[in-house]
C-alpha positions as CSV (number, residue, x, y, z in Angstrom):
1,M,5.3,41.7,-24.8
2,I,4.5,41.3,-21.1
3,R,7.0,44.0,-20.3
4,D,5.5,46.3,-22.9
5,C,2.0,45.7,-21.5
6,L,3.1,46.6,-18.0
7,S,4.9,49.7,-19.2
8,E,1.9,50.9,-21.3
9,A,-0.4,50.4,-18.3
10,E,1.8,52.5,-16.1
11,K,2.2,55.1,-18.9
12,H,-1.6,55.4,-19.2
13,R,-1.9,55.6,-15.4
14,L,-3.9,52.4,-15.1
15,A,-4.3,51.0,-11.6
16,S,-4.8,47.4,-12.5
17,L,-4.0,45.0,-15.4
18,S,-5.2,41.5,-16.1
19,F,-3.4,38.9,-18.2
20,P,-4.7,35.6,-19.7
21,A,-2.4,32.6,-19.8
22,I,-0.8,33.9,-23.0
23,G,-0.2,31.4,-25.7
24,T,-1.2,28.2,-23.8
25,G,-4.4,27.7,-25.8
26,N,-4.4,27.1,-29.6
27,M,-0.7,28.2,-29.9
28,G,0.3,25.4,-27.6
29,F,3.1,27.2,-25.6
30,P,4.3,25.2,-22.6
31,K,2.2,26.1,-19.6
32,G,5.1,25.8,-17.2
33,L,7.3,28.2,-19.3
34,V,4.5,30.7,-19.7
35,S,3.8,30.8,-16.0
36,K,7.5,31.3,-15.2
37,L,8.1,34.1,-17.7
38,L,4.9,36.0,-16.9
39,L,5.4,35.9,-13.1
40,Q,9.1,36.7,-13.5
41,E,8.4,39.8,-15.7
42,V,5.8,41.0,-13.2
43,K,8.2,40.6,-10.3
44,D,11.0,42.3,-12.2
45,F,8.7,45.2,-13.1
46,S,7.7,45.7,-9.5
47,Q,11.3,45.5,-8.2
48,R,12.3,48.4,-10.4
49,R,10.2,50.6,-8.1
50,N,9.2,52.9,-11.0
51,S,5.5,52.1,-10.8
52,T,3.4,54.9,-9.2
53,H,0.1,54.1,-10.8
54,L,-0.1,50.3,-11.5
55,K,-1.0,48.6,-8.2
56,E,-2.5,45.3,-9.1
57,V,-1.7,42.6,-11.8
58,A,-4.1,39.7,-12.1
59,I,-3.6,36.5,-14.1
60,V,-7.0,35.1,-15.2
61,V,-7.2,31.3,-16.0
62,H,-10.4,29.5,-16.6
63,A,-11.4,27.3,-13.6
64,S,-11.6,24.2,-15.7
65,D,-8.0,24.5,-16.9
66,T,-6.6,22.9,-13.8
67,Q,-3.2,22.1,-15.4
68,T,-2.5,25.8,-16.1
69,V,-3.8,26.8,-12.6
70,D,-1.4,24.3,-11.0
71,C,1.5,25.6,-13.1
72,F,0.9,29.2,-12.0
73,V,0.4,28.2,-8.3
74,R,3.6,26.2,-8.2
75,E,5.6,28.9,-10.0
76,F,4.2,31.6,-7.8
77,R,5.3,29.7,-4.7
78,G,8.7,29.0,-6.2
79,Q,9.3,32.7,-7.3
80,T,8.2,34.1,-3.9
81,Q,10.7,31.9,-2.0
82,G,12.9,34.3,-0.1
83,Y,10.7,37.4,-0.7
84,T,8.1,39.1,1.4
85,W,5.1,40.6,-0.5
86,Q,2.9,42.9,1.4
87,S,0.8,46.0,0.8
88,S,2.1,49.1,2.5
89,Q,-0.3,51.3,4.4
90,G,-1.4,54.5,2.7
91,S,0.6,54.6,-0.5
92,G,-0.5,51.1,-1.6
93,Q,2.9,50.5,-3.1
94,S,4.4,47.0,-3.0
95,Q,7.4,46.5,-0.8
96,H,9.8,43.7,-1.5
97,S,12.5,42.7,0.9
98,K,14.9,40.2,-0.7
99,S,16.6,37.6,1.5
100,H,19.9,35.9,0.7
101,V,18.6,33.4,-1.8
102,G,20.4,30.1,-2.0
103,Q,22.1,30.4,1.4
104,S,21.0,27.6,3.7
105,Q,19.6,28.7,7.1
106,Q,20.1,25.2,8.4
107,P,23.2,23.5,9.6
108,S,24.9,21.0,7.4
109,G,27.1,18.1,8.3
110,A,27.5,14.4,8.1
111,G,24.3,12.5,7.5
112,F,22.6,15.6,6.0
113,F,21.7,16.7,2.5
114,G,24.5,18.6,0.9
115,Q,24.1,21.9,-0.9
116,V,22.6,21.9,-4.4
117,S,25.4,22.7,-6.8
118,S,25.4,23.2,-10.6
119,P,28.7,22.0,-12.0
120,S,27.6,22.8,-15.5
121,L,24.6,24.4,-17.3
122,G,21.4,22.4,-16.8
123,V,23.0,20.0,-14.3
124,Y,22.1,20.0,-10.6
125,S,23.8,17.8,-8.0
126,M,23.6,17.2,-4.3
127,Q,24.9,14.7,-1.8
128,I,22.3,12.5,0.0
129,G,24.1,10.6,2.7
130,H,26.7,8.5,1.0
131,M,25.0,8.9,-2.4
132,T,25.5,11.4,-5.1
133,F,22.2,12.5,-6.7
134,E,22.2,14.4,-10.0
135,V,19.5,15.8,-12.3
136,S,20.2,17.0,-15.8
137,S,18.8,17.3,-19.3
138,G,20.1,14.8,-21.7
139,D,19.7,11.6,-23.6
140,I,19.6,8.5,-21.3
141,T,20.8,6.3,-24.1
142,K,24.2,8.1,-23.9
143,E,24.7,7.3,-20.2
144,S,27.5,4.9,-19.1
145,S,26.0,4.0,-15.8
146,D,26.0,0.4,-14.6
147,V,22.2,0.5,-15.2
148,I,19.7,2.6,-17.0
149,V,16.0,2.3,-16.4
150,N,13.5,1.7,-19.2
151,S,9.9,2.5,-18.4
152,S,7.9,0.0,-20.5
153,N,4.7,-2.0,-20.4
154,K,3.8,-5.3,-18.7
155,D,5.1,-7.3,-21.8
156,F,8.3,-5.2,-21.9
157,N,8.0,-4.4,-25.6
158,L,6.8,-0.8,-25.5
159,K,8.3,1.2,-28.4
160,S,7.2,4.8,-27.9
161,G,8.7,7.8,-26.2
162,V,11.9,7.2,-24.2
163,S,11.4,3.4,-24.3
164,K,11.5,3.5,-28.1
165,S,14.8,5.4,-28.0
166,I,16.3,2.9,-25.5
167,L,15.3,-0.2,-27.5
168,E,16.3,1.2,-30.8
169,G,19.7,2.3,-29.4
170,A,20.3,-1.1,-27.7
171,G,19.5,-3.0,-30.9
172,L,17.7,-6.2,-31.7
173,K,19.6,-8.3,-29.1
174,V,17.9,-6.6,-26.2
175,E,14.4,-6.9,-27.8
176,L,15.0,-10.6,-28.2
177,E,16.2,-10.9,-24.6
178,C,13.0,-9.3,-23.4
179,S,10.9,-11.5,-25.6
180,E,12.7,-14.7,-24.5
181,I,12.1,-13.8,-20.8
182,V,8.4,-13.0,-21.3
183,R,7.8,-16.1,-23.5
184,S,9.6,-18.5,-21.2
185,P,7.2,-21.2,-19.8
186,S,8.2,-20.4,-16.3
187,F,7.7,-16.6,-16.7
188,Q,5.2,-15.0,-14.4
189,P,4.2,-11.3,-14.8
190,C,6.5,-9.1,-12.7
191,R,7.3,-5.5,-12.2
192,M,10.9,-5.5,-13.6
193,I,13.4,-7.5,-15.6
194,V,17.1,-7.0,-16.3
195,T,18.8,-7.5,-19.7
196,S,22.1,-6.7,-21.2
197,A,22.7,-3.2,-22.6
198,G,23.2,-4.3,-26.2
199,S,24.8,-1.5,-28.2
200,L,24.4,1.1,-25.4
201,P,27.3,2.4,-23.3
202,C,25.7,1.3,-20.0
203,K,26.2,-2.2,-18.7
204,H,22.6,-3.3,-18.1
205,I,19.0,-2.2,-18.7
206,M,16.4,-2.6,-16.0
207,H,13.0,-2.7,-17.7
208,I,10.1,-1.7,-15.4
209,V,6.3,-1.6,-15.8
210,G,5.5,2.1,-16.3
211,Q,3.4,3.9,-13.7
212,N,1.8,7.3,-13.4
213,D,0.8,7.2,-9.7
214,P,3.5,9.1,-7.7
215,E,3.1,6.7,-4.7
216,I,3.7,3.7,-7.0
217,I,6.5,5.5,-8.8
218,K,8.2,6.0,-5.4
219,E,7.9,2.3,-4.6
220,T,9.2,1.4,-8.0
221,V,12.3,3.6,-7.7
222,Y,13.0,2.1,-4.3
223,D,12.7,-1.4,-5.6
224,V,15.1,-0.6,-8.5
225,L,17.7,0.8,-6.1
226,K,17.2,-2.3,-3.9
227,N,17.7,-4.6,-6.9
228,C,20.8,-2.7,-8.0
229,E,22.2,-3.0,-4.4
230,E,21.6,-6.8,-4.4
231,Q,23.4,-7.1,-7.8
232,K,26.2,-4.9,-6.6
233,F,25.7,-2.2,-9.2
234,T,27.2,1.2,-8.3
235,S,25.3,3.6,-10.5
236,V,21.9,3.9,-12.0
237,S,20.2,6.4,-14.3
238,F,16.4,7.0,-14.5
239,P,14.2,9.0,-16.9
240,A,11.5,11.2,-15.3
241,L,9.1,8.3,-14.7
242,G,5.4,8.8,-15.7
243,T,5.7,12.3,-17.0
244,G,5.5,11.4,-20.7
245,Q,2.6,9.4,-21.9
246,G,1.7,8.7,-18.3
247,G,0.8,12.3,-17.8
248,A,1.8,12.5,-14.2
249,S,2.6,15.8,-12.5
250,P,6.3,16.6,-12.9
251,S,6.3,18.2,-9.4
252,A,4.7,15.1,-7.8
253,V,7.1,12.8,-9.7
254,A,10.1,14.8,-8.6
255,D,9.1,14.6,-5.0
256,A,8.3,10.8,-5.3
257,M,11.6,9.9,-6.9
258,I,13.7,11.9,-4.5
259,D,11.7,10.5,-1.6
260,A,12.5,7.0,-2.7
261,V,16.3,7.8,-2.8
262,V,16.1,9.3,0.6
263,D,14.2,6.3,2.0
264,F,16.9,4.0,0.5
265,V,19.7,6.0,2.2
266,K,17.8,6.1,5.5
267,K,17.4,2.4,5.7
268,K,21.2,1.9,5.0
269,M,20.4,-0.7,2.4
270,G,24.0,-1.3,1.4
271,P,27.4,0.2,0.3
272,F,27.3,-0.4,-3.5
273,V,24.9,2.1,-5.1
274,R,26.8,5.4,-4.9
275,S,25.3,7.4,-7.8
276,V,21.7,8.1,-9.0
277,K,21.0,10.2,-12.0
278,I,17.7,11.5,-13.4
279,L,17.9,12.3,-17.1
280,I,15.2,14.6,-18.4
281,F,14.4,15.0,-22.0
282,Q,12.2,18.0,-21.6
283,T,14.5,20.7,-20.2
284,A,11.6,22.8,-18.7
285,M,10.8,19.9,-16.3
286,I,14.2,20.2,-14.6
287,T,12.9,23.2,-12.7
288,E,10.5,20.9,-10.7
289,F,13.3,18.5,-9.7
290,H,15.6,21.5,-8.8
291,K,12.9,22.9,-6.5
292,S,12.4,19.6,-4.8
293,M,16.2,19.3,-4.2
294,K,16.4,22.8,-2.8
295,R,13.6,22.3,-0.4
296,R,15.7,19.5,1.3
297,V,18.9,21.4,1.8
298,G,20.0,20.9,5.4
299,E,17.5,18.2,6.3
300,G,18.8,15.1,8.1
301,V,18.6,11.7,6.5
302,E,19.9,9.6,9.4
303,E,17.7,6.9,10.7
304,K,15.2,8.1,13.3
305,G,12.3,6.6,15.2
306,I,9.2,5.3,13.3
307,F,7.0,8.3,14.1
308,T,9.8,10.8,13.4
309,R,10.5,9.3,10.0
310,F,6.8,9.2,9.2
311,K,6.4,12.9,9.9
312,D,9.6,13.9,8.1
313,S,8.5,12.0,4.9
314,R,5.4,14.3,4.6
315,S,6.0,17.5,2.6
316,A,4.8,20.7,4.2
317,R,1.4,21.8,2.9
318,E,1.2,25.4,2.0
319,N,-1.9,27.4,2.8
320,F,-4.4,27.3,0.0
321,V,-7.7,29.2,-0.4
322,M,-10.4,28.3,-2.9
323,A,-12.7,31.3,-3.1
324,G,-16.4,30.7,-3.4
325,E,-18.1,31.1,-6.8
326,E,-19.9,34.4,-7.3
327,F,-23.4,33.9,-8.7
328,A,-25.1,36.2,-11.1
329,P,-27.7,38.3,-9.2
330,T,-31.4,37.8,-9.7
331,V,-33.2,41.1,-10.4
332,F,-36.8,41.8,-9.2
333,Q,-38.7,44.6,-10.8
334,L,-41.5,45.7,-8.5
335,C,-44.6,47.7,-9.6
336,A,-47.2,48.8,-7.1
337,E,-49.8,51.6,-6.5
338,S,-47.6,53.4,-4.1
339,P,-44.0,53.6,-2.8
340,R,-45.1,52.1,0.5
341,A,-46.5,49.1,-1.3
342,V,-43.3,48.7,-3.2
343,S,-41.4,48.9,0.1
344,R,-43.6,46.2,1.7
345,A,-43.1,43.9,-1.2
346,R,-39.4,44.4,-1.2
347,D,-39.2,43.7,2.5
348,W,-41.3,40.6,2.1
349,I,-39.0,39.3,-0.6
350,K,-35.9,40.0,1.5
351,N,-37.3,38.2,4.5
352,L,-38.2,35.2,2.3
353,I,-34.7,35.1,0.9
354,M,-33.1,35.4,4.4
355,K,-35.3,32.5,5.7
356,E,-34.0,30.2,2.9
357,Q,-30.4,31.2,3.5
358,T,-28.0,29.6,5.9
359,E,-24.3,29.3,6.6
360,K,-22.1,26.5,8.0
361,T,-18.4,26.1,8.7
362,I,-16.8,22.7,8.7
363,K,-13.5,22.5,10.6
364,N,-11.3,19.4,10.4
365,P,-7.5,19.0,10.1
366,Y,-7.9,16.5,7.3
367,I,-9.4,19.2,5.1
368,S,-5.7,20.2,4.5
369,Q,-5.2,16.8,2.8
370,L,-7.9,17.2,0.2
371,S,-6.5,16.5,-3.3
372,Q,-6.8,18.6,-6.5
373,G,-9.5,16.1,-7.5
374,D,-11.4,16.8,-4.3
375,V,-11.1,20.6,-5.0
376,E,-12.5,20.0,-8.5
377,K,-15.4,18.1,-6.9
378,L,-16.1,21.1,-4.6
379,Q,-16.0,23.4,-7.6
380,A,-18.5,21.2,-9.4
381,M,-20.7,21.1,-6.3
382,Q,-20.9,24.9,-6.4
383,R,-22.1,24.8,-10.0
384,E,-24.7,22.1,-9.3
385,L,-26.0,23.4,-6.0
386,T,-27.1,26.9,-5.1
387,V,-24.3,27.2,-2.6
388,R,-21.1,29.1,-2.2
389,I,-18.1,27.1,-1.0
390,R,-14.9,28.6,0.4
391,L,-12.0,26.3,1.2
392,E,-9.1,27.3,3.3
393,K,-6.2,24.9,3.7
394,K,-4.3,26.0,6.8
395,G,-3.0,22.9,8.3
396,P,-4.8,21.9,11.5
397,D,-7.0,25.0,11.2
398,S,-8.3,24.1,7.8
399,L,-12.0,24.8,7.1
400,I,-14.7,24.8,4.5
401,H,-17.3,27.6,4.7
402,L,-20.7,27.1,3.1
403,E,-23.5,29.6,2.4
404,G,-26.6,29.4,0.3
405,L,-30.0,27.9,0.2
406,S,-30.7,25.8,3.3
407,R,-31.4,22.6,1.5
408,D,-28.3,22.9,-0.7
409,V,-26.1,23.8,2.2
410,L,-27.4,20.6,4.0
411,T,-26.7,18.5,0.9
412,A,-23.2,20.0,0.5
413,D,-22.4,19.5,4.2
414,S,-23.2,15.8,3.9
415,L,-21.2,15.3,0.7
416,I,-18.2,17.2,2.1
417,S,-18.3,15.4,5.4
418,N,-18.1,12.1,3.5
419,M,-15.2,13.4,1.5
420,V,-13.3,14.4,4.6
421,L,-14.1,11.1,6.3
422,D,-12.6,9.3,3.3
423,Q,-9.4,11.3,3.9
424,E,-9.4,10.4,7.5
425,R,-9.8,6.7,6.8
426,A,-7.2,6.7,4.1
427,E,-4.7,8.5,6.4
428,N,-5.4,6.1,9.3
429,S,-4.9,3.1,7.0
430,R,-1.7,4.7,5.6
431,Q,-0.3,5.3,9.1
432,A,-1.1,1.7,10.1
433,A,0.4,0.3,6.9
434,F,3.5,2.5,7.3
435,L,4.1,1.3,10.8
436,V,3.7,-2.3,9.9
437,S,6.0,-1.9,6.9
438,S,8.7,-0.8,9.3
439,L,8.3,-4.0,11.3
440,V,7.4,-6.7,8.8
441,E,8.0,-7.2,5.1
442,W,6.0,-9.7,3.1
443,Q,7.5,-11.0,-0.1
444,Y,6.5,-13.4,-2.9
445,K,8.7,-15.6,-5.1
446,D,8.6,-14.6,-8.8
447,H,9.3,-16.9,-11.8
448,S,13.0,-16.5,-11.5
449,G,13.0,-17.5,-7.8
450,T,13.7,-13.9,-6.7
451,M,11.8,-12.7,-3.6
452,V,9.8,-9.6,-4.5
453,S,8.5,-7.3,-1.8
454,F,4.8,-6.4,-1.7
455,D,3.6,-2.8,-1.7
456,M,3.0,-1.2,1.7
457,F,-0.8,-1.7,1.7
458,T,-0.7,-5.4,0.6
459,N,2.0,-5.9,3.3
460,Y,-0.5,-4.5,5.9
461,I,-3.4,-6.7,4.6
462,L,-1.2,-9.8,4.9
463,E,0.0,-9.0,8.4
464,E,-3.6,-8.3,9.5
465,A,-4.5,-11.7,8.2
466,V,-1.8,-13.2,10.5
467,R,-3.4,-11.6,13.5
468,D,-6.9,-12.6,12.5
469,N,-5.9,-16.1,11.3
470,S,-7.8,-15.6,8.1
471,K,-7.3,-15.9,4.3
472,V,-7.3,-12.7,2.2
473,T,-7.4,-11.8,-1.5
474,I,-4.4,-9.9,-2.8
475,K,-3.0,-8.8,-6.1
476,I,0.2,-10.2,-7.5
477,N,1.2,-8.6,-10.9
478,N,-2.4,-7.3,-11.2
479,E,-4.0,-10.8,-10.8
480,D,-6.1,-11.9,-7.9
481,Y,-4.7,-14.5,-5.5
482,K,-6.1,-16.0,-2.4
483,A,-3.4,-15.9,0.3
484,N,-3.1,-18.4,3.1
485,V,-0.7,-16.7,5.5
486,A,-0.6,-19.7,7.8
487,H,0.8,-21.9,5.0
488,K,2.7,-19.1,3.4
489,R,1.1,-19.8,0.0
490,A,-1.0,-17.7,-2.5
491,V,-3.2,-19.5,-5.1
492,K,-4.4,-17.8,-8.2
493,I,-8.2,-17.4,-8.1
494,R,-8.7,-18.1,-11.8
495,G,-6.2,-20.8,-12.2
496,I,-4.0,-23.3,-10.3
497,R,-0.8,-21.2,-10.1
498,E,0.6,-21.3,-6.5
499,I,3.2,-18.8,-5.3
500,E,5.3,-19.0,-2.2
501,L,5.1,-16.2,0.4
502,L,7.7,-15.1,2.9
503,R,7.3,-13.1,6.0
504,K,10.4,-11.2,7.1
505,D,10.8,-9.6,10.5
506,L,12.6,-6.3,10.1
507,K,13.0,-5.7,13.8
508,D,14.3,-8.2,16.4
509,D,11.2,-9.9,17.7
510,T,13.0,-11.5,20.7
511,S,12.5,-8.2,22.6
512,V,8.8,-8.9,22.6
513,S,8.5,-11.8,25.0
514,L,5.4,-13.3,26.4
515,P,4.5,-12.5,30.1
516,A,6.3,-14.7,32.6
517,H,3.0,-15.5,34.4
518,W,1.4,-17.0,31.3
519,D,1.0,-20.7,31.0
520,D,2.9,-22.6,28.3
521,M,1.1,-21.9,25.0
522,K,2.4,-25.2,23.5
523,G,2.4,-23.7,20.0
524,S,-1.1,-22.3,20.2
525,L,-1.9,-18.7,19.3
526,L,-4.8,-18.4,21.8
527,M,-5.4,-19.9,25.2
528,L,-8.0,-19.2,28.0
529,V,-6.5,-20.2,31.3
530,P,-8.9,-20.3,34.4
531,L,-7.3,-18.7,37.4
532,T,-7.4,-20.8,40.6
533,T,-9.5,-19.4,43.4
534,G,-7.3,-18.1,46.2
535,S,-4.2,-17.9,44.1
536,K,-2.2,-14.6,44.1
537,G,-3.2,-14.0,40.5
538,Y,-6.8,-14.5,41.2
539,N,-6.8,-12.4,44.4
540,D,-5.0,-9.5,42.6
541,V,-7.6,-9.2,39.8
542,E,-10.5,-9.9,42.1
543,K,-9.4,-6.9,44.2
544,E,-9.6,-4.7,41.1
545,F,-13.1,-5.9,40.3
546,R,-14.4,-5.5,43.9
547,K,-13.2,-1.9,44.3
548,T,-16.7,-0.8,43.1
549,L,-18.6,-4.1,42.7
550,L,-18.5,-5.4,46.3
551,T,-21.6,-7.6,46.4
552,D,-21.5,-9.3,42.9
553,T,-20.5,-12.9,42.9
554,I,-17.6,-14.0,40.6
555,I,-18.1,-17.3,38.9
556,T,-14.8,-17.6,37.1
557,I,-11.8,-15.4,36.0
558,E,-10.0,-16.5,32.9
559,Q,-6.6,-15.3,31.7
560,V,-6.7,-14.5,28.0
561,Q,-3.4,-15.5,26.3
562,N,-3.3,-14.2,22.7
563,D,0.2,-14.4,21.3
564,P,-0.2,-12.1,18.2
565,L,-2.3,-9.5,20.0
566,W,0.2,-9.3,22.9
567,K,3.2,-8.8,20.6
568,S,1.4,-6.3,18.4
569,Y,0.3,-4.4,21.5
570,Q,3.9,-4.3,22.9
571,I,5.2,-3.0,19.6
572,R,2.6,-0.3,19.6
573,K,3.4,0.6,23.2
574,K,7.1,1.1,22.3
575,L,6.2,3.3,19.3
576,L,3.8,5.4,21.4
577,E,6.5,5.9,24.0
578,E,8.8,7.1,21.3
579,K,6.2,9.4,19.8
580,N,4.9,10.9,23.1
581,K,8.4,11.1,24.7
582,H,7.1,9.5,28.0
583,T,6.1,6.0,29.3
584,N,2.9,6.9,31.0
585,N,0.7,5.7,28.2
586,E,-0.9,2.5,29.6
587,K,-3.9,2.0,31.9
588,L,-5.8,-1.1,33.2
589,L,-9.4,-0.5,32.3
590,F,-12.7,-2.4,32.3
591,H,-15.0,-3.2,29.4
592,G,-18.4,-4.7,29.8
593,T,-19.8,-6.6,26.8
594,S,-22.4,-9.3,25.8
595,S,-21.7,-13.0,25.4
596,D,-22.0,-12.6,21.6
597,S,-18.7,-10.6,21.5
598,I,-16.5,-12.8,23.8
599,T,-15.1,-15.1,21.1
600,K,-14.4,-12.1,18.7
601,I,-12.6,-10.1,21.4
602,N,-10.6,-13.1,22.6
603,N,-9.4,-13.8,19.0
604,H,-9.2,-10.3,17.5
605,G,-9.1,-7.8,20.3
606,F,-11.4,-4.8,20.8
607,N,-13.0,-3.6,17.6
608,Q,-15.5,-0.7,17.3
609,S,-17.9,-2.8,15.3
610,Y,-18.6,-5.2,18.2
611,A,-16.8,-3.5,21.2
612,G,-18.1,0.0,20.8
613,A,-21.8,-0.5,20.0
614,H,-23.2,0.9,23.2
615,G,-21.4,4.2,23.6
616,A,-21.3,7.5,21.7
617,A,-21.5,10.2,24.3
618,I,-17.8,11.4,23.9
619,G,-17.0,9.8,20.5
620,N,-17.7,6.9,18.2
621,G,-15.2,4.3,19.4
622,S,-14.5,1.5,21.9
623,Y,-15.3,2.5,25.5
624,F,-13.3,1.5,28.6
625,A,-14.1,2.4,32.2
626,V,-11.9,3.2,35.2
627,D,-14.3,1.4,37.5
628,S,-15.9,-2.0,37.1
629,S,-19.3,-0.7,38.3
630,Y,-19.4,1.7,35.4
631,S,-18.9,-1.2,32.9
632,A,-21.6,-3.2,34.7
633,R,-24.3,-0.5,34.1
634,G,-26.0,-1.7,30.9
635,Y,-22.9,-2.6,29.1
636,S,-22.2,-6.0,30.7
637,K,-25.4,-7.6,29.5
638,A,-26.7,-10.8,31.0
639,D,-27.3,-13.8,28.6
640,A,-30.2,-16.2,28.8
641,Q,-28.8,-17.8,31.9
642,G,-28.3,-14.4,33.6
643,I,-24.5,-14.6,33.2
644,K,-22.6,-11.4,32.6
645,H,-19.1,-10.8,31.2
646,M,-16.5,-8.1,31.7
647,Y,-12.9,-7.6,30.6
648,L,-10.0,-6.1,32.5
649,A,-7.8,-4.8,29.6
650,R,-4.5,-3.1,29.0
651,V,-5.3,0.1,27.1
652,L,-2.8,2.5,25.5
653,V,-4.6,5.8,26.2
654,G,-1.4,7.8,25.4
655,D,-2.0,11.5,25.3
656,Y,-5.7,12.2,25.7
657,T,-8.1,15.1,25.7
658,Q,-11.7,16.0,26.2
659,G,-14.1,14.0,24.0
660,Q,-17.4,15.1,22.5
661,E,-20.4,13.5,20.7
662,G,-19.8,12.7,17.0
663,L,-16.0,12.3,17.1
664,I,-14.7,9.6,14.8
665,V,-11.0,10.4,15.5
666,P,-9.4,12.2,18.4
667,P,-9.0,16.0,18.0
668,A,-5.9,17.5,16.6
669,K,-3.1,18.6,19.0
670,A,-2.2,22.3,19.1
671,S,1.2,21.5,17.7
672,G,0.8,23.1,14.3
673,Q,1.5,19.8,12.6
674,D,-1.0,18.6,10.0
675,A,-3.2,15.7,11.4
676,E,-1.1,15.4,14.7
677,L,-3.9,13.9,16.8
678,Y,-4.3,12.9,20.4
679,D,-4.3,9.1,21.0
680,S,-7.6,8.9,22.8
681,V,-10.3,11.0,24.5
682,T,-11.9,11.0,28.0
683,D,-15.0,12.4,29.7
684,N,-12.9,14.4,32.2
685,T,-9.2,15.2,31.7
686,S,-8.6,16.0,35.3
687,N,-10.6,13.0,36.8
688,P,-11.3,10.5,34.0
689,T,-14.0,7.8,34.5
690,M,-14.0,6.5,30.9
691,F,-11.8,6.5,27.8
692,V,-12.5,6.0,24.1
693,I,-10.1,4.4,21.7
694,F,-10.8,5.1,18.0
695,N,-10.2,3.4,14.7
696,D,-10.4,-0.3,13.9
697,V,-6.9,0.0,12.3
698,K,-5.5,0.8,15.7
699,S,-7.0,-2.2,17.6
700,D,-3.5,-2.9,18.8
701,L,-3.9,0.0,21.3
702,T,-5.8,-2.5,23.5
703,V,-5.3,-6.1,24.6
704,P,-7.7,-8.2,26.7
705,S,-6.0,-9.5,29.8
706,L,-8.7,-11.1,32.0
707,V,-12.3,-12.0,31.5
708,Y,-14.6,-12.2,34.5
709,Q,-17.8,-14.3,34.7
710,Y,-20.0,-13.0,37.5
711,F,-23.5,-12.5,38.7
712,T,-25.3,-9.8,40.7
713,T,-27.6,-10.3,43.6
714,N,-30.5,-10.7,41.1
715,S,-28.8,-12.4,38.1
716,I,-25.8,-14.5,37.3
717,C,-23.0,-12.6,35.5
718,M,-19.7,-13.5,34.0
719,C,-16.7,-11.3,33.5
720,K,-13.5,-12.0,31.5
721,G,-10.2,-10.2,31.2
722,L,-6.6,-10.6,30.1
């Protein structure tokens, strides 16, 4: 039918033709299949080069039908892989230059993804490190793997979809095993349990709590593989998690599940698991997994540095443009005594309209990370406000252009700025959590005595509590617990249940030693050690202070010894050296503050909420000065006794650039990578006098070393430092 429509359009010398998403409405045809067939037929028709009249084919989908839009966008990207589409000058004919599809342009070798092969129809296989990864259509109940995975509910008794097929195939014995585990007095809700296989050909069934969030699906797959390795299973088969009743995007799930396998191989978790299979009941869904596999051909999976692994784990974001909505024109009918009067009235209306119109362009690299839900919010914003919004996702050059009535553009600007700020905060938190997860792993003991790892963000919250010496609320099996990290215990908030916690160092902490000149901590996490007047240590730091504050009188200089802050700072320093490929990342800088902030800084380091309240000229962050005299100007405020305080701090300025008012994160580097930011900003890149460190989640970029207490000729002042 599509082919006939194209031929008829050419026969009748039509220049353009528009298709709806044929059959995806009341007829219920699969949207993925329709998008694939329609685009394939259009491409085939254009490649035959027998079209002299038909120049343009449009596919029209209602904006509210986001699922169909997504299917066509993904399919278009997939079908144009290896082709160049462009309009030729003059003739307007489409030119298509086909590349060698399927041939890898990247080197392969040990430690890399192997080529994607298809040993039989509907089966795709590739080598990932030491592991064979396979995707095929089929019935998971027929698999003879050591383990098959059953996506169930929190009570592990779900009998619908694939779970129903597994439980019915396994027989009553497995249902009773699940029931016995759940009803056991010692049972605590958990994310997975293992039973026998009953009547199925596999050896075991791993029942998991079903999820539809791709990030959680990734964590679940990783945990399953880790569990299999611990129990020395060699093969495991999964269904396409979350794509059934969960309604998750098949493309996102494919990426998430394969990412989990890649992470498992990267971390060299063990030698036992050698085979991972994905069994897909809906054959059309195999395409999404196949695409995800093909995108990885030739990529390395060997362990790299933290920052390298972080960047590699992020999929490339294709350029995306959301065109602004076109509004129906308003028609004015003017009647007057003369053409001149009509002209004056028309000009007056035009001028009035122009006065009420304005445009604004928002540029931010984090715009490229706006989700489909955010795009839908922008589309709704267009409908509710008299404003036209154009979104262009182009990596670090992403932008949103607004035009319309001034009041509505102002409203939209505020709403969009908050939306982008949420993305920045989420990304900063995710980066911090990712880094911490590479260094420390927090676990809890489940009902069976097995230690279960927390998710990445809970892991970060617990580690932050260690540094702050505080108690935090966390979730264990969707129930609230108050965690005491000092005692390694979590108590259920609505109950008396107590769970043991474990903190596991993933990297050798012996390399992060305390400074040799520190006094013995005697088991304490924080000590303030007064330096003796006339000692070498005192004279060295006094010299730094007096370079620009010659006449001020120093009362005391205290050495701030904070064990957790120092170790966190040293770890961050190593990571920054790895990321920036150089060691010139650290500076000794001054920070003036009030007496109210001293205790907070000594315990928790420099935080923008109390260490960045006085500066915003080149960004909203924590300010540090090259000269002590600069920090003394209005920042080192005297208390009731006239005493002032100032810190000499170690600061990881890293790669820095020029700052400007209003910045809440450093600007993006001109590297072409999404959200590849500078580490800090300064007032003058060639001759800096001050630096700004952003983000509370990166407070480990600074560490207080010494704190001075001093007074000027007119008032007593105190300064402190590390």
